C-alpha positions in Angstrom: 149.2 -25.2 -41.3 148.8 -23.9 -44.9 151.0 -23.7 -47.9 153.3 -20.6 -47.9 151.8 -17.8 -50.1 154.2 -16.9 -52.9 154.6 -13.5 -51.5 156.0 -15.1 -48.4 158.8 -16.9 -50.1 161.1 -13.8 -50.2 162.1 -11.9 -47.1 161.0 -8.3 -47.8 162.4 -5.1 -46.4 165.4 -6.6 -44.6 168.2 -9.0 -45.3 167.6 -12.7 -45.2 169.5 -13.3 -42.0 168.3 -16.2 -39.8 166.8 -14.9 -36.5 167.7 -16.4 -33.1 165.8 -19.4 -32.0 162.4 -18.8 -30.3 162.8 -18.4 -26.5 159.4 -20.0 -25.9 157.9 -22.8 -27.9 155.0 -24.8 -26.6 153.1 -27.5 -28.4 152.1 -31.1 -28.0 154.7 -33.5 -29.4 152.0 -35.6 -31.2 149.1 -33.2 -31.4 145.8 -35.0 -32.3 144.3 -31.6 -33.2 145.3 -29.3 -36.0 147.6 -26.5 -34.8 147.3 -22.7 -35.1 150.7 -21.1 -34.7 150.9 -17.7 -33.1 154.1 -15.6 -33.3 154.8 -13.2 -30.4 157.5 -10.5 -30.5 158.5 -8.6 -27.4 161.5 -6.6 -26.1 162.9 -9.2 -23.6 166.2 -7.4 -23.4 167.5 -3.9 -24.0 166.2 -0.5 -22.7 162.6 -1.5 -23.3 162.8 -4.7 -21.3 160.6 -3.3 -18.6 157.7 -3.8 -21.0 158.4 -7.5 -21.1 159.2 -8.1 -17.5 155.9 -10.2 -17.0 156.1 -12.1 -20.3 157.0 -15.5 -18.7 154.2 -15.2 -16.2 151.6 -14.1 -18.9 152.6 -16.7 -21.4 152.6 -19.5 -18.8 149.0 -18.5 -17.9 148.0 -18.3 -21.5 149.4 -21.7 -22.3 147.4 -23.1 -19.4 144.2 -21.4 -20.6 144.8 -22.9 -24.1 145.7 -26.4 -22.9 142.3 -27.8 -23.8 142.4 -26.3 -27.3 140.1 -23.8 -28.9 137.0 -24.8 -30.7 136.1 -23.6 -34.2 133.2 -24.9 -36.2 133.0 -28.0 -34.1 136.7 -28.8 -34.4 139.4 -28.4 -31.7 142.6 -26.5 -32.5 145.7 -26.5 -30.4 147.5 -23.1 -30.1 151.3 -23.1 -30.4 152.9 -19.8 -29.2 156.4 -19.0 -30.6 157.9 -16.0 -28.8 161.0 -14.1 -29.8 163.0 -11.2 -28.4 163.2 -7.9 -30.4 166.1 -6.8 -28.1 164.5 -3.4 -28.0 165.7 -2.8 -31.6 163.3 -2.0 -34.5 165.6 -3.8 -37.0 165.7 -6.9 -34.8 162.0 -6.8 -34.4 161.5 -6.8 -38.2 164.0 -9.6 -38.5 162.4 -11.9 -35.9 158.9 -11.1 -37.3 160.0 -12.1 -40.8 161.5 -15.3 -39.4 158.3 -16.1 -37.6 156.3 -15.5 -40.8 158.7 -17.1 -43.3 160.5 -19.7 -41.1 157.9 -20.8 -38.6 154.9 -20.0 -40.9 152.8 -18.6 -38.1 149.1 -18.1 -38.8 148.8 -15.0 -36.6 151.5 -12.7 -35.2 151.1 -10.5 -32.2 153.4 -7.8 -30.7 153.5 -5.2 -28.0 155.6 -2.5 -26.4 156.2 0.8 -28.1 156.4 1.6 -31.9 160.0 0.2 -31.9 158.3 -3.2 -31.6 154.8 -2.9 -33.0 155.6 -1.0 -36.2 158.3 -3.2 -37.7 156.3 -6.3 -36.8 153.1 -5.0 -38.3 155.0 -3.8 -41.4 156.4 -7.4 -41.9 152.9 -8.8 -41.4 151.3 -6.4 -43.8 153.8 -7.0 -46.6 153.7 -10.8 -46.1 149.9 -10.9 -45.8 149.7 -12.4 -42.3 147.0 -11.3 -39.7 148.6 -9.2 -37.0 147.4 -7.8 -33.7 149.4 -5.3 -31.6 149.1 -3.2 -28.5 151.1 -1.1 -25.9 151.7 1.8 -28.3 149.7 5.0 -28.7 147.7 4.6 -31.9 149.1 7.7 -33.7 152.8 6.5 -33.6 151.5 3.1 -34.7 149.2 4.3 -37.5 150.9 7.4 -38.8 154.4 6.1 -38.0 153.7 3.4 -40.6 152.4 6.0 -43.1 148.9 5.0 -42.6 146.2 6.7 -44.6 142.9 7.2 -42.6 140.9 6.8 -45.8 142.4 3.4 -46.5 143.9 1.9 -43.4 145.8 -1.4 -43.5 144.6 -4.8 -44.7 146.2 -7.3 -42.3 147.3 -5.3 -39.2 145.1 -4.3 -36.2 145.9 -2.4 -33.0 144.2 -1.7 -29.7 145.4 0.9 -27.2 144.8 4.6 -26.3 145.9 7.6 -28.3 147.8 10.9 -27.7 144.5 12.7 -27.3 143.8 10.4 -24.3 147.2 10.8 -22.7 147.0 14.6 -23.2 143.6 14.8 -21.6 144.7 12.6 -18.7 147.8 14.7 -18.1 145.7 17.9 -18.1 143.3 16.3 -15.7 146.3 15.3 -13.5 147.8 18.8 -13.5 144.6 20.6 -12.7 145.7 21.6 -9.2 146.2 24.9 -7.4 149.7 26.4 -6.9 151.4 25.2 -10.1 152.4 27.5 -12.9 151.2 26.5 -16.4 154.7 26.5 -17.8 155.6 23.0 -19.1 159.0 21.6 -19.9 158.9 19.2 -22.9 161.3 16.2 -23.2 160.8 14.5 -26.6 163.4 12.0 -28.0 164.2 11.7 -31.7 162.2 8.5 -32.1 158.7 7.5 -33.3 157.2 8.1 -29.9 159.0 11.4 -29.2 158.3 12.8 -32.7 154.6 12.0 -32.3 154.2 13.4 -28.8 156.0 16.6 -29.8 154.3 17.0 -33.2 153.0 20.5 -33.7 149.7 19.3 -35.2 149.0 15.9 -33.6 151.0 16.0 -30.4 151.0 18.0 -27.1 151.6 21.6 -28.3 148.1 22.5 -29.6 145.9 21.1 -26.7 148.3 22.4 -24.1 148.1 25.9 -25.6 144.3 25.6 -25.8 144.2 24.9 -22.1 146.4 27.9 -21.2 149.7 26.1 -20.9 153.0 27.2 -22.4 155.2 24.4 -23.7 159.0 24.9 -23.6 160.3 22.5 -26.2 164.1 22.8 -26.9 163.9 20.2 -29.7 164.5 16.5 -30.0 167.3 14.9 -28.1 169.0 11.7 -29.2 168.0 8.6 -27.2 170.7 7.5 -24.7 172.2 11.0 -24.5 174.4 11.7 -21.5 173.8 15.5 -21.2 170.5 17.3 -20.7 172.2 20.6 -19.5 170.9 22.8 -22.3 167.4 21.5 -21.8 167.5 22.1 -18.0 168.8 25.6 -18.6 165.9 26.4 -20.9 163.4 25.0 -18.4 164.9 27.0 -15.5 165.0 30.2 -17.7 161.3 29.8 -18.4 160.3 28.9 -14.8 158.8 25.5 -15.8 157.0 23.9 -12.9 155.7 20.9 -14.8 157.9 18.4 -16.8 156.4 16.1 -19.4 157.4 14.0 -22.3 158.1 10.4 -23.4 161.4 8.8 -22.5 163.1 5.4 -22.1 164.1 4.7 -18.5 167.9 5.3 -18.9 167.2 8.8 -20.4 164.9 9.8 -17.6 167.4 8.6 -15.0 170.1 10.8 -16.6 167.8 13.8 -16.8 166.5 13.5 -13.3 169.9 13.1 -11.8 171.2 16.2 -13.7 168.1 18.2 -12.7 169.0 17.6 -9.1 172.6 18.6 -9.7 171.6 21.8 -11.4 168.9 22.7 -8.9 165.9 22.3 -11.2 163.0 21.4 -9.0 159.6 21.2 -10.8 156.4 20.6 -8.8 155.0 17.9 -11.1 157.0 15.5 -13.3 154.8 13.4 -15.7 156.7 11.2 -18.1 155.3 8.5 -20.4 157.0 5.2 -20.9 159.9 5.6 -18.4 157.8 6.0 -15.2 155.5 3.0 -15.9 157.5 0.4 -14.1 158.2 -0.3 -10.4 161.7 -1.4 -11.2 162.5 2.1 -12.6 161.0 3.8 -9.6 162.9 1.6 -7.2 166.1 2.4 -9.0 165.5 6.1 -8.4 165.3 5.7 -4.6 163.7 8.6 -2.8 163.8 10.6 -6.0 161.1 8.3 -7.4 158.5 9.3 -4.8 155.9 11.6 -6.2 156.6 11.1 -10.0 153.6 10.7 -12.2 152.6 9.0 -15.4 149.7 7.7 -17.5 148.0 4.5 -16.2 146.8 2.1 -18.8 146.0 -0.8 -16.4 146.0 -1.5 -12.7 144.7 -4.0 -10.2 141.8 -1.6 -9.6 140.6 -1.5 -13.2 137.1 -3.0 -13.1 137.7 -5.6 -15.9 138.0 -9.4 -16.1 139.6 -11.8 -18.5 137.4 -13.5 -21.0 139.9 -16.4 -21.0 140.2 -17.2 -17.3 137.6 -15.1 -15.6 140.3 -13.5 -13.4 139.8 -9.9 -12.4 142.5 -7.3 -12.9 143.2 -7.6 -9.2 143.5 -11.4 -9.3 145.8 -11.4 -12.3 148.1 -8.8 -10.8 148.1 -10.6 -7.4 149.0 -13.8 -9.2 152.0 -12.2 -10.7 153.2 -10.8 -7.4 152.7 -14.2 -5.7 154.6 -16.1 -8.3 157.4 -13.7 -8.9 157.7 -11.7 -5.6 157.6 -8.6 -7.8 155.1 -5.7 -7.8 152.5 -5.7 -10.6 153.3 -3.9 -13.8 151.0 -2.3 -16.3 151.9 -4.4 -19.4 150.6 -7.5 -17.7 147.0 -6.7 -18.6 147.7 -5.8 -22.3 149.9 -8.8 -22.9 147.2 -11.0 -21.5 144.5 -9.2 -23.6 146.4 -9.9 -26.8 145.8 -13.6 -26.3 142.2 -13.0 -25.3 141.7 -11.5 -28.7 143.6 -14.4 -30.4 141.3 -16.9 -28.7 138.2 -15.0 -29.7 139.4 -14.7 -33.3 140.4 -18.3 -33.7 137.0 -19.4 -32.3 135.1 -17.2 -34.8 137.1 -17.3 -38.1 135.1 -19.0 -40.9 138.1 -20.7 -42.3 141.4 -20.9 -40.3 143.2 -22.0 -43.5 142.5 -18.6 -45.0 144.3 -15.5 -43.8 141.6 -13.3 -45.2 139.0 -15.1 -43.0 141.2 -14.6 -39.9 141.5 -10.9 -40.8 137.7 -10.7 -41.2 137.3 -12.2 -37.7 139.8 -9.7 -36.2 138.0 -6.7 -37.8 134.6 -7.8 -36.5 135.9 -8.4 -32.9 133.5 -7.0 -30.2 134.5 -8.3 -26.8 135.3 -7.3 -23.2 138.8 -8.1 -22.0 140.9 -7.5 -18.9 141.9 -4.1 -20.3 138.4 -3.0 -21.4 136.4 -3.4 -24.6 138.1 -4.2 -27.9 135.8 -3.3 -30.9 137.4 -2.3 -34.2 134.2 -1.0 -35.6 134.5 2.1 -33.4 137.7 3.6 -34.8 139.1 6.3 -34.5 140.6 5.1 -37.8 140.4 1.8 -39.6 142.5 -0.9 -37.9 142.5 0.9 -34.5 140.3 0.7 -31.4 140.9 2.5 -28.1 141.1 1.4 -24.5 140.5 3.7 -21.4 143.3 5.7 -19.8 143.7 7.5 -16.5 146.8 9.0 -14.7 148.4 8.9 -11.3 151.3 9.1 -9.0 153.9 6.9 -7.4 153.4 7.4 -3.6 155.2 5.7 -0.7 153.2 3.6 1.6 153.8 1.0 4.3 153.8 -1.6 1.5 156.4 0.3 -0.5 156.0 2.5 -3.6 152.5 2.2 -5.1 151.1 3.7 -8.3 147.9 5.5 -7.3 145.2 6.7 -9.7 144.7 10.4 -8.9 143.0 11.6 -12.2 140.1 9.7 -13.9 137.9 12.4 -15.5 138.3 10.7 -18.9 137.5 7.2 -17.6 135.3 7.5 -14.5 134.6 3.8 -14.4 138.2 3.4 -13.1 138.2 4.5 -9.4 140.6 7.2 -8.0 142.8 5.9 -5.2 144.3 9.1 -3.8 145.1 12.8 -4.4 148.1 14.3 -6.2 150.9 15.5 -4.0 153.2 18.2 -5.3 157.0 17.5 -5.4 159.2 19.3 -3.0 
């Protein structure tokens, strides 16, 4: 749509390899309207693929919503979405982001699903001066993981999601039940998420200690390890009755299997990332019943789409009807990314100017299907927060359901049941 900025003629930070072709490309063959290109990066394959399970459904709905174009200053613009797979690999995420920026010349780039995706994409956008919006990653691993300075922030890259302070508060609310010792087992991988969650200053240790919990943290484990024996021994020795941390699904499956083999039977298991998805819980069989996690979005969240008017319940029901699969949390946030895109495109003073698009992003104040998005509220420049609750996978006549059991920090999201202890 615009000439390539000189700073975008050289691939920065990685080799100039050509990325794989886009897996989704939608545009009119002979568009009468000018076109805004939106790049989308997501982990379609690899250990983070659960985050992208609903991508096809979400993008199909977004294309339908954009079919009539988006009006800006009296002119209609068509939206072309070019989606590429990060393969759950940070280096690959950077590569495809650079290809979207330098090869496809996207006007805006969006990404979601853990710092392994959001950070390399945002870094490529920042260095190449392309407006970027990301989500599905706690804000601290996103911001500080990119060496962000709260006094300065970033120029081109913006993020909406909750933070570690919110997940910690939700976990403490979830664990506030009688009959459970305040001895917590910590499982933190040696990656951006694990290092942030286990950080002595910004992570779980201080707030847990302040609330009377002791945290047993044997140190960082390498992702895709095949042996948690030393960790389990330490947890048993310290009589841990709660397990927490942030793990990819294969790592949790390995740990949980070995915990059973070694007779480690905690009363509450609350793990971020790994326990978000129905497919993971199903793979664990009976051992999935009663596991707990944070809940970013659910059919019972009292929000609606600014694009389609659909409620959270309607969007999740639409996914289940079309795919035959249970709803999954990233549906809401993937949809919300494009709600923000539409709002920004409609308000930008000059869609030929990246700085004008950035100005429209920074001034966003809107309600989405995941809650309000308003970058004027902080907690730091370039970041705005969405509400968070916590809950438990519980078996019902309809199968395994993720039930909100703790909402003290977001009372507008209704509780659906009570926490049941394991064992």
